All heavy atoms as TSV, in Angstrom:
chain	resi	resn	atom	element	x	y	z
A	1	LEU	N	N	-18.286	6.389	29.167
A	1	LEU	CA	C	-19.246	5.992	28.313
A	1	LEU	C	C	-20.442	6.958	28.316
A	1	LEU	O	O	-21.403	6.871	27.518
A	1	LEU	CB	C	-19.845	4.644	28.726
A	1	LEU	CG	C	-18.783	3.507	28.638
A	1	LEU	CD1	C	-19.481	2.154	29.085
A	1	LEU	CD2	C	-18.318	3.351	27.242
A	2	THR	N	N	-20.427	7.886	29.210
A	2	THR	CA	C	-21.476	8.851	29.307
A	2	THR	C	C	-21.148	10.102	28.476
A	2	THR	O	O	-22.053	10.971	28.225
A	2	THR	CB	C	-21.706	9.301	30.775
A	2	THR	OG1	O	-20.508	9.990	31.233
A	2	THR	CG2	C	-22.140	8.295	31.638
A	3	GLY	N	N	-19.998	10.248	27.918
A	3	GLY	CA	C	-19.558	11.363	27.173
A	3	GLY	C	C	-19.102	12.451	28.016
A	3	GLY	O	O	-18.695	13.532	27.423
A	4	VAL	N	N	-19.087	12.284	29.276
A	4	VAL	CA	C	-18.575	13.351	30.257
A	4	VAL	C	C	-17.665	12.698	31.286
A	4	VAL	O	O	-17.689	11.538	31.543
A	4	VAL	CB	C	-19.684	14.125	31.014
A	4	VAL	CG1	C	-20.566	14.853	29.933
A	4	VAL	CG2	C	-20.641	13.223	31.711
A	5	ARG	N	N	-16.934	13.458	32.021
A	5	ARG	CA	C	-16.131	12.864	33.016
A	5	ARG	C	C	-17.045	12.396	34.214
A	5	ARG	O	O	-17.863	13.105	34.662
A	5	ARG	CB	C	-15.140	13.994	33.625
A	5	ARG	CG	C	-14.143	13.399	34.571
A	5	ARG	CD	C	-13.080	14.511	34.759
A	5	ARG	NE	N	-12.108	14.052	35.735
A	5	ARG	CZ	C	-11.084	13.205	35.430
A	5	ARG	NH1	N	-10.848	12.896	34.081
A	5	ARG	NH2	N	-10.115	12.789	36.257
A	6	ALA	N	N	-16.823	11.092	34.587
A	6	ALA	CA	C	-17.795	10.468	35.493
A	6	ALA	C	C	-17.458	10.960	36.932
A	6	ALA	O	O	-16.266	11.046	37.352
A	6	ALA	CB	C	-17.582	9.016	35.462
A	7	PRO	N	N	-18.469	11.416	37.684
A	7	PRO	CA	C	-18.311	11.869	39.064
A	7	PRO	C	C	-18.206	10.608	39.938
A	7	PRO	O	O	-19.163	10.212	40.585
A	7	PRO	CB	C	-19.586	12.634	39.421
A	7	PRO	CG	C	-20.559	11.960	38.353
A	7	PRO	CD	C	-19.768	11.501	37.248
A	8	ILE	N	N	-17.066	10.056	39.995
A	8	ILE	CA	C	-16.808	8.697	40.688
A	8	ILE	C	C	-17.249	8.763	42.247
A	8	ILE	O	O	-17.918	7.779	42.657
A	8	ILE	CB	C	-15.316	8.279	40.634
A	8	ILE	CG1	C	-14.887	8.058	39.204
A	8	ILE	CG2	C	-15.102	6.938	41.465
A	8	ILE	CD1	C	-15.654	7.002	38.448
A	9	ALA	N	N	-16.947	9.882	42.909
A	9	ALA	CA	C	-17.294	9.888	44.330
A	9	ALA	C	C	-18.804	9.877	44.376
A	9	ALA	O	O	-19.266	9.245	45.388
A	9	ALA	CB	C	-16.712	11.184	44.998
A	10	GLU	N	N	-19.561	10.502	43.550
A	10	GLU	CA	C	-20.976	10.563	43.581
A	10	GLU	C	C	-21.615	9.201	43.241
A	10	GLU	O	O	-22.629	8.688	43.758
A	10	GLU	CB	C	-21.578	11.642	42.709
A	10	GLU	CG	C	-21.262	13.016	43.213
A	10	GLU	CD	C	-21.796	14.060	42.165
A	10	GLU	OE1	O	-22.769	13.928	41.536
A	10	GLU	OE2	O	-21.141	15.124	42.266
A	11	ILE	N	N	-20.916	8.547	42.343
A	11	ILE	CA	C	-21.366	7.185	41.906
A	11	ILE	C	C	-21.180	6.274	43.133
A	11	ILE	O	O	-22.142	5.414	43.446
A	11	ILE	CB	C	-20.640	6.648	40.732
A	11	ILE	CG1	C	-21.034	7.488	39.418
A	11	ILE	CG2	C	-20.808	5.183	40.446
A	11	ILE	CD1	C	-20.143	7.337	38.195
A	12	LEU	N	N	-20.111	6.257	43.697
A	12	LEU	CA	C	-19.807	5.354	44.840
A	12	LEU	C	C	-20.725	5.679	46.042
A	12	LEU	O	O	-21.227	4.714	46.701
A	12	LEU	CB	C	-18.249	5.564	45.354
A	12	LEU	CG	C	-17.351	5.021	44.382
A	12	LEU	CD1	C	-15.860	5.358	44.828
A	12	LEU	CD2	C	-17.380	3.534	44.177
A	13	ARG	N	N	-21.143	6.930	46.158
A	13	ARG	CA	C	-21.976	7.301	47.260
A	13	ARG	C	C	-23.504	6.724	46.915
A	13	ARG	O	O	-24.083	6.140	47.836
A	13	ARG	CB	C	-22.151	8.839	47.272
A	13	ARG	CG	C	-23.205	9.290	48.495
A	13	ARG	CD	C	-23.077	10.813	48.673
A	13	ARG	NE	N	-24.040	11.153	49.665
A	13	ARG	CZ	C	-25.260	11.625	49.457
A	13	ARG	NH1	N	-25.655	11.872	48.292
A	13	ARG	NH2	N	-26.000	11.933	50.548
A	14	SER	N	N	-23.833	6.800	45.585
A	14	SER	CA	C	-25.164	6.186	45.353
A	14	SER	C	C	-25.093	4.711	45.489
A	14	SER	O	O	-26.136	4.135	45.931
A	14	SER	CB	C	-25.338	6.520	43.879
A	14	SER	OG	O	-25.631	7.845	43.609
A	15	ILE	N	N	-24.070	4.032	45.076
A	15	ILE	CA	C	-23.981	2.526	45.311
A	15	ILE	C	C	-24.048	2.262	46.842
A	15	ILE	O	O	-24.822	1.385	47.209
A	15	ILE	CB	C	-22.554	2.040	44.719
A	15	ILE	CG1	C	-22.632	2.124	43.163
A	15	ILE	CG2	C	-22.337	0.560	45.222
A	15	ILE	CD1	C	-21.245	1.849	42.625
A	16	ASP	N	N	-23.442	3.019	47.561
A	16	ASP	CA	C	-23.427	2.843	49.038
A	16	ASP	C	C	-24.783	3.008	49.608
A	16	ASP	O	O	-25.373	2.192	50.394
A	16	ASP	CB	C	-22.512	3.741	49.754
A	16	ASP	CG	C	-22.464	3.531	51.279
A	16	ASP	OD1	O	-22.225	2.446	51.737
A	16	ASP	OD2	O	-22.799	4.556	52.010
A	17	LEU	N	N	-25.469	4.021	49.198
A	17	LEU	CA	C	-26.910	4.267	49.626
A	17	LEU	C	C	-27.854	3.185	49.159
A	17	LEU	O	O	-28.723	2.717	50.061
A	17	LEU	CB	C	-27.399	5.742	49.032
A	17	LEU	CG	C	-26.665	6.976	49.700
A	17	LEU	CD1	C	-27.132	8.147	48.865
A	17	LEU	CD2	C	-27.149	7.097	51.117
A	18	LEU	N	N	-27.730	2.776	48.009
A	18	LEU	CA	C	-28.673	1.647	47.545
A	18	LEU	C	C	-28.316	0.384	48.224
A	18	LEU	O	O	-29.234	-0.305	48.635
A	18	LEU	CB	C	-28.424	1.390	46.078
A	18	LEU	CG	C	-29.071	2.467	45.139
A	18	LEU	CD1	C	-28.581	2.362	43.684
A	18	LEU	CD2	C	-30.593	2.311	45.259
A	19	SER	N	N	-27.075	0.082	48.510
A	19	SER	CA	C	-26.689	-1.128	49.148
A	19	SER	C	C	-27.270	-1.154	50.650
A	19	SER	O	O	-27.467	-2.197	51.173
A	19	SER	CB	C	-25.124	-1.312	49.184
A	19	SER	OG	O	-24.688	-1.391	47.927
A	20	ARG	N	N	-27.296	0.011	51.339
A	20	ARG	CA	C	-27.718	0.023	52.717
A	20	ARG	C	C	-29.251	0.336	52.932
A	20	ARG	O	O	-29.548	0.264	54.053
A	20	ARG	CB	C	-26.874	1.045	53.417
A	20	ARG	CG	C	-25.422	0.869	53.534
A	20	ARG	CD	C	-24.618	1.784	54.397
A	20	ARG	NE	N	-24.633	3.118	53.736
A	20	ARG	CZ	C	-25.090	4.103	54.486
A	20	ARG	NH1	N	-25.605	3.990	55.590
A	20	ARG	NH2	N	-25.010	5.302	53.951
A	21	CYS	N	N	-29.914	0.564	51.841
A	21	CYS	CA	C	-31.340	1.094	51.971
A	21	CYS	C	C	-32.426	0.077	52.407
A	21	CYS	O	O	-33.444	0.356	52.876
A	21	CYS	CB	C	-31.795	1.794	50.692
A	21	CYS	SG	S	-32.084	0.649	49.293
A	22	GLY	N	N	-32.005	-1.256	52.216
A	22	GLY	CA	C	-33.024	-2.333	52.543
A	22	GLY	C	C	-33.931	-2.691	51.389
A	22	GLY	O	O	-34.855	-3.553	51.670
A	23	ILE	N	N	-33.823	-1.891	50.334
A	23	ILE	CA	C	-34.799	-2.187	49.158
A	23	ILE	C	C	-34.044	-3.165	48.191
A	23	ILE	O	O	-32.847	-2.951	47.935
A	23	ILE	CB	C	-35.150	-0.907	48.584
A	23	ILE	CG1	C	-35.922	0.058	49.536
A	23	ILE	CG2	C	-35.935	-1.159	47.179
A	23	ILE	CD1	C	-36.180	1.438	48.939
A	24	GLU	N	N	-34.681	-4.060	47.720
A	24	GLU	CA	C	-34.124	-4.994	46.716
A	24	GLU	C	C	-33.711	-4.198	45.583
A	24	GLU	O	O	-34.415	-3.357	45.013
A	24	GLU	CB	C	-35.193	-6.090	46.346
A	24	GLU	CG	C	-34.534	-7.239	45.565
A	24	GLU	CD	C	-35.560	-8.289	45.302
A	24	GLU	OE1	O	-36.483	-8.497	46.152
A	24	GLU	OE2	O	-35.367	-8.959	44.324
A	25	HIS	N	N	-32.495	-4.538	45.160
A	25	HIS	CA	C	-32.010	-3.916	43.976
A	25	HIS	C	C	-30.870	-4.689	43.193
A	25	HIS	O	O	-30.561	-5.718	43.731
A	25	HIS	CB	C	-31.277	-2.536	44.298
A	25	HIS	CG	C	-30.150	-2.667	45.354
A	25	HIS	ND1	N	-30.366	-2.951	46.661
A	25	HIS	CD2	C	-28.880	-2.946	45.088
A	25	HIS	CE1	C	-29.195	-3.082	47.175
A	25	HIS	NE2	N	-28.148	-3.112	46.253
A	26	GLU	N	N	-30.442	-4.255	42.104
A	26	GLU	CA	C	-29.464	-5.053	41.280
A	26	GLU	C	C	-28.691	-3.956	40.418
A	26	GLU	O	O	-29.360	-2.972	39.871
A	26	GLU	CB	C	-30.079	-5.935	40.271
A	26	GLU	CG	C	-29.227	-6.741	39.334
A	26	GLU	CD	C	-29.904	-7.621	38.471
A	26	GLU	OE1	O	-30.521	-7.072	37.425
A	26	GLU	OE2	O	-29.871	-8.855	38.797
A	27	PHE	N	N	-27.373	-4.075	40.409
A	27	PHE	CA	C	-26.496	-3.273	39.666
A	27	PHE	C	C	-26.383	-3.917	38.346
A	27	PHE	O	O	-25.959	-5.064	38.307
A	27	PHE	CB	C	-25.215	-2.910	40.355
A	27	PHE	CG	C	-25.433	-2.232	41.651
A	27	PHE	CD1	C	-25.324	-2.870	42.859
A	27	PHE	CD2	C	-25.521	-0.871	41.712
A	27	PHE	CE1	C	-25.616	-2.317	44.082
A	27	PHE	CE2	C	-25.651	-0.216	42.932
A	27	PHE	CZ	C	-25.700	-0.890	44.094
A	28	ARG	N	N	-26.316	-3.140	37.260
A	28	ARG	CA	C	-26.054	-3.722	35.808
A	28	ARG	C	C	-25.195	-2.746	35.053
A	28	ARG	O	O	-25.099	-1.539	35.314
A	28	ARG	CB	C	-27.365	-3.723	35.071
A	28	ARG	CG	C	-28.411	-4.636	35.612
A	28	ARG	CD	C	-29.590	-4.687	34.729
A	28	ARG	NE	N	-30.699	-5.438	35.305
A	28	ARG	CZ	C	-31.770	-5.797	34.528
A	28	ARG	NH1	N	-31.905	-5.397	33.331
A	28	ARG	NH2	N	-32.746	-6.476	35.201
A	29	THR	N	N	-24.441	-3.419	34.273
A	29	THR	CA	C	-23.576	-2.694	33.234
A	29	THR	C	C	-23.855	-3.331	31.888
A	29	THR	O	O	-23.892	-4.488	31.774
A	29	THR	CB	C	-22.098	-2.846	33.621
A	29	THR	OG1	O	-21.809	-2.210	34.849
A	29	THR	CG2	C	-21.201	-2.131	32.570
A	30	THR	N	N	-24.010	-2.462	30.898
A	30	THR	CA	C	-24.289	-2.898	29.570
A	30	THR	C	C	-22.870	-3.092	28.869
A	30	THR	O	O	-21.999	-2.109	28.950
A	30	THR	CB	C	-25.102	-1.853	28.668
A	30	THR	OG1	O	-26.393	-1.697	29.360
A	30	THR	CG2	C	-25.317	-2.259	27.339
A	31	CYS	N	N	-22.651	-4.224	28.274
A	31	CYS	CA	C	-21.301	-4.545	27.679
A	31	CYS	C	C	-21.305	-4.101	26.306
A	31	CYS	O	O	-21.938	-4.758	25.437
A	31	CYS	CB	C	-21.000	-6.043	27.797
A	31	CYS	SG	S	-20.822	-6.472	29.586
A	32	VAL	N	N	-20.558	-3.123	25.921
A	32	VAL	CA	C	-20.290	-2.682	24.578
A	32	VAL	C	C	-18.834	-2.880	24.430
A	32	VAL	O	O	-17.963	-2.108	24.974
A	32	VAL	CB	C	-20.675	-1.250	24.311
A	32	VAL	CG1	C	-20.479	-0.829	22.863
A	32	VAL	CG2	C	-22.063	-1.004	24.739
A	33	THR	N	N	-18.437	-3.978	23.861
A	33	THR	CA	C	-16.870	-4.408	23.789
A	33	THR	C	C	-16.122	-3.379	23.089
A	33	THR	O	O	-14.946	-3.320	23.369
A	33	THR	CB	C	-16.761	-5.779	23.172
A	33	THR	OG1	O	-17.318	-5.706	21.873
A	33	THR	CG2	C	-17.409	-6.869	24.063
A	34	SER	N	N	-16.715	-2.527	22.266
A	34	SER	CA	C	-15.836	-1.548	21.520
A	34	SER	C	C	-15.514	-0.495	22.522
A	34	SER	O	O	-14.673	0.558	22.163
A	34	SER	CB	C	-16.553	-0.973	20.350
A	34	SER	OG	O	-17.735	-0.356	20.615
A	35	LEU	N	N	-16.304	-0.279	23.633
A	35	LEU	CA	C	-16.125	0.777	24.621
A	35	LEU	C	C	-15.550	0.431	25.910
A	35	LEU	O	O	-14.968	1.090	26.793
A	35	LEU	CB	C	-17.301	1.581	24.791
A	35	LEU	CG	C	-17.995	2.155	23.516
A	35	LEU	CD1	C	-19.386	2.699	23.884
A	35	LEU	CD2	C	-17.093	3.241	23.021
A	36	LEU	N	N	-15.839	-0.969	26.358
A	36	LEU	CA	C	-15.408	-1.325	27.596
A	36	LEU	C	C	-14.466	-2.604	27.543
A	36	LEU	O	O	-14.844	-3.556	26.897
A	36	LEU	CB	C	-16.798	-1.929	28.373
A	36	LEU	CG	C	-17.440	-0.832	29.151
A	36	LEU	CD1	C	-18.771	-1.435	29.731
A	36	LEU	CD2	C	-16.730	-0.134	30.271
A	37	SER	N	N	-13.322	-2.423	28.186
A	37	SER	CA	C	-12.434	-3.686	28.256
A	37	SER	C	C	-12.783	-4.593	29.407
A	37	SER	O	O	-13.552	-4.204	30.217
A	37	SER	CB	C	-11.034	-3.088	28.387
A	37	SER	OG	O	-10.822	-2.617	29.759
A	38	ASP	N	N	-12.071	-5.718	29.380
A	38	ASP	CA	C	-12.389	-6.621	30.505
A	38	ASP	C	C	-11.898	-5.939	31.846
A	38	ASP	O	O	-12.411	-6.057	32.924
A	38	ASP	CB	C	-11.602	-7.974	30.333
A	38	ASP	CG	C	-12.214	-8.816	29.344
A	38	ASP	OD1	O	-13.402	-8.637	28.929
A	38	ASP	OD2	O	-11.625	-9.749	28.889
A	39	THR	N	N	-10.789	-5.181	31.696
A	39	THR	CA	C	-10.190	-4.436	32.920
A	39	THR	C	C	-11.362	-3.373	33.382
A	39	THR	O	O	-11.611	-3.284	34.596
A	39	THR	CB	C	-8.943	-3.730	32.549
A	39	THR	OG1	O	-8.023	-4.764	32.107
A	39	THR	CG2	C	-8.471	-3.016	33.711
A	40	ASP	N	N	-11.979	-2.787	32.488
A	40	ASP	CA	C	-13.070	-1.839	32.824
A	40	ASP	C	C	-14.164	-2.491	33.608
A	40	ASP	O	O	-14.624	-1.952	34.697
A	40	ASP	CB	C	-13.639	-1.073	31.610
A	40	ASP	CG	C	-12.670	-0.197	30.901
A	40	ASP	OD1	O	-11.755	0.394	31.607
A	40	ASP	OD2	O	-12.787	0.032	29.611
A	41	LEU	N	N	-14.567	-3.627	33.076
A	41	LEU	CA	C	-15.718	-4.333	33.782
A	41	LEU	C	C	-15.171	-4.957	35.134
A	41	LEU	O	O	-16.049	-4.906	36.083
A	41	LEU	CB	C	-16.053	-5.542	32.867
A	41	LEU	CG	C	-16.890	-5.182	31.675
A	41	LEU	CD1	C	-17.056	-6.430	30.689
A	41	LEU	CD2	C	-18.208	-4.519	31.998
A	42	GLU	N	N	-13.942	-5.276	35.272
A	42	GLU	CA	C	-13.491	-5.668	36.664
A	42	GLU	C	C	-13.495	-4.500	37.624
A	42	GLU	O	O	-13.743	-4.630	38.698
A	42	GLU	CB	C	-12.138	-6.200	36.454
A	42	GLU	CG	C	-11.953	-7.527	35.934
A	42	GLU	CD	C	-10.594	-8.092	35.509
A	42	GLU	OE1	O	-9.540	-7.354	36.016
A	42	GLU	OE2	O	-10.437	-8.994	34.769
A	43	LYS	N	N	-13.147	-3.262	37.126
A	43	LYS	CA	C	-13.223	-2.160	37.991
A	43	LYS	C	C	-14.626	-1.793	38.477
A	43	LYS	O	O	-14.854	-1.450	39.483
A	43	LYS	CB	C	-12.552	-0.875	37.187
A	43	LYS	CG	C	-11.054	-1.014	37.045
A	43	LYS	CD	C	-10.526	0.240	36.380
A	43	LYS	CE	C	-9.054	0.208	36.157
A	43	LYS	NZ	N	-8.519	1.278	35.321
A	44	VAL	N	N	-15.546	-1.910	37.469
A	44	VAL	CA	C	-16.895	-1.636	37.831
A	44	VAL	C	C	-17.454	-2.664	38.842
A	44	VAL	O	O	-18.005	-2.321	39.822
A	44	VAL	CB	C	-17.914	-1.777	36.529
A	44	VAL	CG1	C	-19.284	-1.622	36.919
A	44	VAL	CG2	C	-17.479	-0.523	35.617
A	45	ALA	N	N	-17.160	-3.926	38.658
A	45	ALA	CA	C	-17.616	-4.972	39.525
A	45	ALA	C	C	-16.951	-4.724	40.820
A	45	ALA	O	O	-17.550	-5.011	41.892
A	45	ALA	CB	C	-17.173	-6.351	38.963
A	46	GLY	N	N	-15.736	-4.195	40.890
A	46	GLY	CA	C	-15.017	-3.870	42.196
A	46	GLY	C	C	-15.620	-2.794	42.965
A	46	GLY	O	O	-15.395	-2.698	44.231
A	47	MET	N	N	-16.470	-1.979	42.364
A	47	MET	CA	C	-17.175	-0.900	43.055
A	47	MET	C	C	-18.355	-1.352	43.824
A	47	MET	O	O	-18.847	-0.800	44.694
A	47	MET	CB	C	-17.559	0.214	42.151
A	47	MET	CG	C	-16.535	0.917	41.496
A	47	MET	SD	S	-17.140	2.108	40.348
A	47	MET	CE	C	-15.795	2.729	39.526
A	48	ILE	N	N	-18.882	-2.593	43.510
A	48	ILE	CA	C	-20.086	-3.202	43.928
A	48	ILE	C	C	-19.755	-3.973	45.191
A	48	ILE	O	O	-18.945	-4.808	45.195
A	48	ILE	CB	C	-20.801	-4.106	42.904
A	48	ILE	CG1	C	-20.902	-3.373	41.578
A	48	ILE	CG2	C	-22.166	-4.544	43.468
A	48	ILE	CD1	C	-21.738	-2.085	41.645
A	49	PRO	N	N	-20.438	-3.683	46.374
A	49	PRO	CA	C	-20.227	-4.383	47.598
A	49	PRO	C	C	-20.423	-5.910	47.453
A	49	PRO	O	O	-21.326	-6.335	46.711
A	49	PRO	CB	C	-21.154	-3.749	48.576
A	49	PRO	CG	C	-21.660	-2.504	47.957
A	49	PRO	CD	C	-21.423	-2.706	46.466
A	50	ASP	N	N	-19.698	-6.654	48.165
A	50	ASP	CA	C	-19.873	-8.126	48.294
A	50	ASP	C	C	-21.350	-8.270	48.669
A	50	ASP	O	O	-21.895	-7.776	49.526
A	50	ASP	CB	C	-19.033	-8.781	49.341
A	50	ASP	CG	C	-17.472	-8.711	48.855
A	50	ASP	OD1	O	-17.375	-8.606	47.625
A	50	ASP	OD2	O	-16.612	-8.918	49.742
A	51	GLY	N	N	-21.927	-9.376	47.995
A	51	GLY	CA	C	-23.386	-9.710	48.352
A	51	GLY	C	C	-24.422	-8.949	47.538
A	51	GLY	O	O	-25.523	-9.268	47.637
A	52	ALA	N	N	-23.975	-7.858	46.904
A	52	ALA	CA	C	-24.946	-7.130	46.073
A	52	ALA	C	C	-25.125	-7.688	44.785
A	52	ALA	O	O	-24.212	-8.339	44.169
A	52	ALA	CB	C	-24.543	-5.606	45.999
A	53	GLY	N	N	-26.259	-7.615	44.148
A	53	GLY	CA	C	-26.582	-8.262	42.879
A	53	GLY	C	C	-25.784	-7.410	41.766
A	53	GLY	O	O	-25.949	-6.157	41.843
A	54	PHE	N	N	-25.056	-8.048	40.943
A	54	PHE	CA	C	-24.348	-7.298	39.919
A	54	PHE	C	C	-24.322	-8.182	38.692
A	54	PHE	O	O	-24.188	-9.364	38.694
A	54	PHE	CB	C	-22.916	-6.946	40.166
A	54	PHE	CG	C	-22.100	-6.439	39.007
A	54	PHE	CD1	C	-22.401	-5.147	38.625
A	54	PHE	CD2	C	-21.245	-7.131	38.326
A	54	PHE	CE1	C	-21.801	-4.614	37.516
A	54	PHE	CE2	C	-20.475	-6.628	37.269
A	54	PHE	CZ	C	-20.858	-5.273	36.910
A	55	ARG	N	N	-24.783	-7.720	37.504
A	55	ARG	CA	C	-24.925	-8.376	36.285
A	55	ARG	C	C	-24.531	-7.562	35.124
A	55	ARG	O	O	-24.673	-6.359	35.056
A	55	ARG	CB	C	-26.374	-8.825	36.324
A	55	ARG	CG	C	-26.848	-9.613	35.112
A	55	ARG	CD	C	-28.383	-9.709	35.053
A	55	ARG	NE	N	-29.018	-10.149	36.200
A	55	ARG	CZ	C	-30.131	-10.873	36.078
A	55	ARG	NH1	N	-30.636	-11.299	34.951
A	55	ARG	NH2	N	-30.855	-11.162	37.171
A	56	THR	N	N	-23.957	-8.099	34.076
A	56	THR	CA	C	-23.769	-7.598	32.788
A	56	THR	C	C	-24.892	-7.843	31.930
A	56	THR	O	O	-25.504	-8.903	32.050
A	56	THR	CB	C	-22.392	-7.889	32.262
A	56	THR	OG1	O	-22.407	-9.318	32.074
A	56	THR	CG2	C	-21.219	-7.542	33.209
A	57	GLN	N	N	-25.123	-7.030	31.067
A	57	GLN	CA	C	-26.181	-7.157	30.070
A	57	GLN	C	C	-25.764	-6.936	28.655
A	57	GLN	O	O	-24.862	-6.133	28.453
A	57	GLN	CB	C	-27.498	-6.437	30.362
A	57	GLN	CG	C	-27.233	-4.845	30.407
A	57	GLN	CD	C	-28.498	-4.135	30.976
A	57	GLN	OE1	O	-29.367	-4.699	31.680
A	57	GLN	NE2	N	-28.588	-2.915	30.698
A	58	ALA	N	N	-26.296	-7.620	27.730
A	58	ALA	CA	C	-25.898	-7.496	26.364
A	58	ALA	C	C	-26.323	-6.128	25.757
A	58	ALA	O	O	-27.314	-5.522	26.163
A	58	ALA	CB	C	-26.509	-8.526	25.442
A	59	PHE	N	N	-25.454	-5.633	24.872
A	59	PHE	CA	C	-25.719	-4.377	24.115
A	59	PHE	C	C	-26.660	-4.664	23.088
A	59	PHE	O	O	-26.434	-5.602	22.244
A	59	PHE	CB	C	-24.343	-3.798	23.711
A	59	PHE	CG	C	-24.511	-2.622	22.705
A	59	PHE	CD1	C	-25.032	-1.412	23.236
A	59	PHE	CD2	C	-23.987	-2.639	21.439
A	59	PHE	CE1	C	-25.123	-0.349	22.427
A	59	PHE	CE2	C	-24.126	-1.596	20.547
A	59	PHE	CZ	C	-24.671	-0.418	21.103
A	60	ASN	N	N	-27.592	-3.652	22.876
A	60	ASN	CA	C	-28.528	-3.785	21.780
A	60	ASN	C	C	-28.450	-2.527	20.929
A	60	ASN	O	O	-28.847	-1.462	21.301
A	60	ASN	CB	C	-29.984	-3.944	22.292
A	60	ASN	CG	C	-31.044	-3.937	21.174
A	60	ASN	OD1	O	-30.796	-3.741	20.011
A	60	ASN	ND2	N	-32.200	-4.163	21.457
A	61	PRO	N	N	-27.659	-2.638	19.788
A	61	PRO	CA	C	-27.378	-1.520	19.003
A	61	PRO	C	C	-28.606	-0.752	18.422
A	61	PRO	O	O	-28.561	0.468	18.219
A	61	PRO	CB	C	-26.555	-2.066	17.803
A	61	PRO	CG	C	-26.712	-3.510	17.855
A	61	PRO	CD	C	-27.087	-3.841	19.219
A	62	ALA	N	N	-29.695	-1.539	18.304
A	62	ALA	CA	C	-30.917	-0.728	17.781
A	62	ALA	C	C	-31.429	0.230	18.881
A	62	ALA	O	O	-32.226	1.186	18.412
A	62	ALA	CB	C	-31.999	-1.807	17.508
A	63	MET	N	N	-31.071	0.071	20.063
A	63	MET	CA	C	-31.538	0.977	21.089
A	63	MET	C	C	-30.553	2.131	21.485
A	63	MET	O	O	-30.822	2.879	22.384
A	63	MET	CB	C	-31.879	0.136	22.412
A	63	MET	CG	C	-32.897	-0.903	22.147
A	63	MET	SD	S	-34.513	-0.281	21.631
A	63	MET	CE	C	-35.011	0.568	23.165
A	64	ALA	N	N	-29.339	2.183	20.878
A	64	ALA	CA	C	-28.326	3.117	21.205
A	64	ALA	C	C	-28.763	4.567	20.880
A	64	ALA	O	O	-29.358	4.658	19.763
A	64	ALA	CB	C	-27.043	2.683	20.413
A	65	LEU	N	N	-28.649	5.447	21.712
A	65	LEU	CA	C	-28.822	6.873	21.447
A	65	LEU	C	C	-27.735	7.390	20.504
A	65	LEU	O	O	-28.104	8.337	19.648
A	65	LEU	CB	C	-28.879	7.632	22.736
A	65	LEU	CG	C	-29.939	7.270	23.711
A	65	LEU	CD1	C	-29.869	8.142	25.041
A	65	LEU	CD2	C	-31.278	7.434	23.180
A	66	ASP	N	N	-26.607	6.928	20.570
A	66	ASP	CA	C	-25.492	7.469	19.702
A	66	ASP	C	C	-25.508	6.653	18.329
A	66	ASP	O	O	-25.476	5.456	18.206
A	66	ASP	CB	C	-24.181	7.119	20.472
A	66	ASP	CG	C	-22.960	7.560	19.600
A	66	ASP	OD1	O	-23.038	7.601	18.383
A	66	ASP	OD2	O	-22.003	7.813	20.227
A	67	GLY	N	N	-25.824	7.487	17.256
A	67	GLY	CA	C	-25.978	6.927	16.042
A	67	GLY	C	C	-24.802	5.970	15.450
A	67	GLY	O	O	-24.972	5.035	14.800
A	68	SER	N	N	-23.645	6.430	15.797
A	68	SER	CA	C	-22.390	5.614	15.557
A	68	SER	C	C	-22.475	4.170	16.104
A	68	SER	O	O	-21.938	3.231	15.531
A	68	SER	CB	C	-21.087	6.339	15.875
A	68	SER	OG	O	-20.997	6.426	17.268
A	69	LEU	N	N	-23.009	4.080	17.303
A	69	LEU	CA	C	-23.143	2.757	17.818
A	69	LEU	C	C	-24.227	1.959	17.285
A	69	LEU	O	O	-24.125	0.691	17.038
A	69	LEU	CB	C	-23.366	2.810	19.345
A	69	LEU	CG	C	-22.272	3.301	20.195
A	69	LEU	CD1	C	-22.749	3.548	21.658
A	69	LEU	CD2	C	-21.044	2.448	20.087
A	70	ARG	N	N	-25.327	2.607	16.720
A	70	ARG	CA	C	-26.330	1.921	15.945
A	70	ARG	C	C	-25.830	1.370	14.693
A	70	ARG	O	O	-26.042	0.274	14.290
A	70	ARG	CB	C	-27.566	2.852	15.709
A	70	ARG	CG	C	-28.490	3.025	16.817
A	70	ARG	CD	C	-29.812	3.703	16.459
A	70	ARG	NE	N	-29.630	4.891	15.828
A	70	ARG	CZ	C	-29.548	6.125	16.436
A	70	ARG	NH1	N	-29.505	6.142	17.639
A	70	ARG	NH2	N	-29.421	7.265	15.662
A	71	LYS	N	N	-24.967	2.178	14.050
A	71	LYS	CA	C	-24.319	1.751	12.742
A	71	LYS	C	C	-23.348	0.598	12.903
A	71	LYS	O	O	-23.125	-0.105	12.123
A	71	LYS	CB	C	-23.697	3.053	12.060
A	71	LYS	CG	C	-24.589	3.993	11.570
A	71	LYS	CD	C	-23.869	5.245	11.045
A	71	LYS	CE	C	-24.735	6.422	10.885
A	71	LYS	NZ	N	-24.216	7.614	10.507
A	72	ALA	N	N	-22.729	0.580	14.122
A	72	ALA	CA	C	-21.711	-0.422	14.459
A	72	ALA	C	C	-22.293	-1.774	14.428
A	72	ALA	O	O	-21.740	-2.702	14.190
A	72	ALA	CB	C	-20.927	-0.100	15.681
A	73	GLY	N	N	-23.533	-1.758	14.804
A	73	GLY	CA	C	-24.323	-3.064	15.007
A	73	GLY	C	C	-23.608	-4.015	15.812
A	73	GLY	O	O	-23.163	-3.768	16.938
A	74	ALA	N	N	-23.576	-5.291	15.373
A	74	ALA	CA	C	-23.000	-6.403	16.141
A	74	ALA	C	C	-21.433	-6.041	16.473
A	74	ALA	O	O	-21.000	-6.665	17.482
A	74	ALA	CB	C	-23.096	-7.663	15.381
A	75	ALA	N	N	-20.777	-5.245	15.685
A	75	ALA	CA	C	-19.415	-4.973	15.984
A	75	ALA	C	C	-19.198	-4.199	17.271
A	75	ALA	O	O	-18.159	-4.377	18.033
A	75	ALA	CB	C	-18.798	-4.038	14.879
A	76	GLY	N	N	-20.268	-3.494	17.820
A	76	GLY	CA	C	-20.210	-2.896	19.053
A	76	GLY	C	C	-20.664	-3.787	20.233
A	76	GLY	O	O	-20.497	-3.374	21.308
A	77	ALA	N	N	-21.206	-4.979	19.929
A	77	ALA	CA	C	-21.548	-5.797	20.970
A	77	ALA	C	C	-20.546	-6.812	21.464
A	77	ALA	O	O	-19.566	-7.004	20.737
A	77	ALA	CB	C	-22.756	-6.543	20.436
């Protein structure tokens, strides 16, 4: 979803650091159904440690940086 190959090891390291830092935090994923499947969301959720806050949030096409997603409107949500 970033347009580049995701550095999974670095993402997991960041998740680990945040989870152990003692600072209140929450992990979020924006749900764009045209880009993320239920399986993808399950994989993301599986990266988050038990007990850590994790939430999905609605996609707002008006705020998309990618013009094709803005044009997709509700179809991308």
